[in-house]
N, C-alpha and C positions, 0 to 999 in steps of 0.2 A: 270151563275146562276142568277135568278131573285131576286130583293129586296123584300123578303117575310117576313122579321122580322119587320112588320109594322102593324098598325091597319086598314089601308085602302089599297085596291088593286090598287089604281089609278096609282101609280108609276110603279108597276109591269106590268100592262096592257099597259101603255105608252111605257115602255121599250121593251116589246115584239113587238109592232107594229113598233117601230123604228128599232129594230133588223131585222125584215123582210124587211123593206124598204132599209136597208143598205146591204142586202144580207148575213147576218149572218145565219149560218145553223140551229141553234136550240137554244131553251131556256129551262131551267130546274128549278124545284122547289124542295126545301128541304121538308122533311116530319118530322117536329119537332113540338111538342106541345108548346115549347118555345125555344128561342135561347139558344144554348148550354151553360149551366152554369148560365143562367139569367132567372129564373122562373117568374120574375115580368114583363118581356117584352112580347109584342105580337108576334104572328106568324100566318101567313095566312095558312089555310088548303090547301093542294096542288090541290086536284081534282076539287073543284069548280073554282079555279083560272085557272087551265090549261084547263078546259072545256070552260071557257069564251075566252081564248086565241085561242084554237083550232077552235072555231066557228067564230072568228074574223080575221083569217089569212088563207092563201091559200098555202103557200110554206114552212112555218116554221115548223121544227120538234119540238115537244113538249114532255117533259118527266119529270120524277122524278129522283132525285139523293139524296137520294134513298127513295122509299116507304118501310117502315119497316114492316115486319111481326109482328103480335101481337098487333098492334094498333086497327085493325078491324079483324074480322074472315077472314081466307084465301079466302073463297068463295066471300066475299064482296070485298076484294082487287082485285081479278081477275075480278069481275064484273065492278069495277070502271074503270079499264083499258079498258075493253070491251066497256064501254060507251064512253070513249075518242076516241077509234078507230072508233066508229060510227060517231063521229063528224069530224074526220080528218083521213080518211083511209090512211094507209101507212106513216103517219107522227108521230106516237106515239113511244116513246122509254120508255119501262117499266123498269126503274131502280129499282132494288130490293135490300134490305139489311137485315141483321140479327139484327142490333142494337148491342150495346156493353155496357160495364159498364158505359160509359159516358152518355148514353141515358136511362139507367135503371130507374133513378129517375123520368123521365117523366111518365113511366108506373106506378110506385108506387104511384105517386101523384094522379092519376086518377083511382086507384083501378084496373088497368089492370095487368093481370099476366105477369110475365117475365120468359119465359120458359128457359130451359137449352140451352147452346150453340148448343148442338147436335140437339135438337128438332127445334131450330130456323133455323139451316142450312137445316134440312130436309124440313121444311115448305117453305123456299126460293126455294129449288130445285123443289118441287112439283108445286108451283105457276109458276115458270119459265117454267117448262115443259108444263103446260096447256096453258100458254100464247104463247109459241113458236108454239104449235100445232094450235093455232088460227091465226097464221101468224104475230104476233107482233115481233118487235125487242126487245130483252131482254138483259139488262146489269145487272150484279151482282156486287155490290160494296163490297170491302173488300180486304185486303192484306193477311189475314191469309191463310195458306196453305190449310186447309180443306175447307174453303169457296171457294177458287179458284178451288179446285178439284170438288166441286159441280157444279160450272159454266161450267167447261170443260165437266163434265159427261153428262149434259143435253143439251149442245150446246149453252149456253148463253155466252155473252161476258164479261170477267172480266173488272171491272172498278177500277183503282187504284187511290186513293186519295193521292195527294202530293208525289207520288213515284218518285225516281230519274230515269233518263233515262236508267241506267243500268238495273234496275228492270223491266222497260217497255220492254227493248230489250229481256231480258230473257223470258218474257211471250210471246212476239211477235213471238218467235221461236216455240211456242207451239200452239198459237191460236191468233185470233184477240184480241186486247186489247185497251181500251180507258183510258184516263187520265183526272182527274179533280183536281183542287186545286187552291190555291192562288198564284198569280205571285210573290207577296212578302208576305210570311206568316205573319199574324197579321195585315197587312195593306191593304189587297186587292190589287186592281190594279188601283185605282182611278187616280193616278198621273202618270201612265206609258204611254209613247207614243208608237207608233207602233214598233219602233226599239227595245225598251226594252221588249215589249211583244214577239217579234220574238226571242229574246235571250232566253226566257223561252220555247216557243212553238217549235222552230226549232229543238233543240236536241231531244225533245220528238217525233216529227214527224219522224225525222231521225232514232230514235230507233224503230219505228214501230207503234206508237199510231195512230189509225184511227180517233180519235176525241181528241181534247184538249178543255176542258171546264174550263173557268176561273170563279172563285168565284167573287161575287159582293162585292164592287163596281168596275166597269170598265168603261172606256170611250169608248162608242160604236163605234164612228167614228174611233178611233185609232185601235180598235179591228178589224174592217172591213178592214182597210188598211193592217194590219198584216195578216189577213186571205187570202186576195187576193195575197199577196206576197208569201205565202206558196203554194197556188194553182199553181202559175206560176213557182215555183222552180222545 
């Protein structure tokens, strides 16, 4: 995950370029109007940032974790991913999400409607279907059974935030599954070396996760070493 809860994109752009240089597979941006629970702090908009990164890199996968339906019209959300795909064909991961009660206040503060859970799931499914038909890789974030069912129904990849390996393994028996979260919940991964990152990522990969995405902050050099060790395993 990129450092997006800032007023300047400089660190996020530098992080992406360094990630590509080190051979890290991809970088991702949140889609929040402010950091969760902190309305007075800044948050970078994902699509302008990811567009700049897509245009400045050649091998790095670029995506959202996750772009929430309801912030912009569904047609606009799909078009934003299409624009990214034009900048970096084959490198875009369209992470979609419904949002939940924790993000509802962001909508309310800006006068945006917050649809029912059913309608938000249906919107995610329809956006995912259109993006998949356009040839994009699509992840759907969420652990709720009905949200996972929508992902499975349209052929998108469920993404589980902070799920234990057993939950990942159960989903891997049904479909591809990816994982994202904090190596140490509440503290990020800033002080973790490659060995400690492997202790988190190894069981998730063994359980069947096709991607392991660590929340910011993380030491990129240590992450690259851990990733290489996993590739060789």
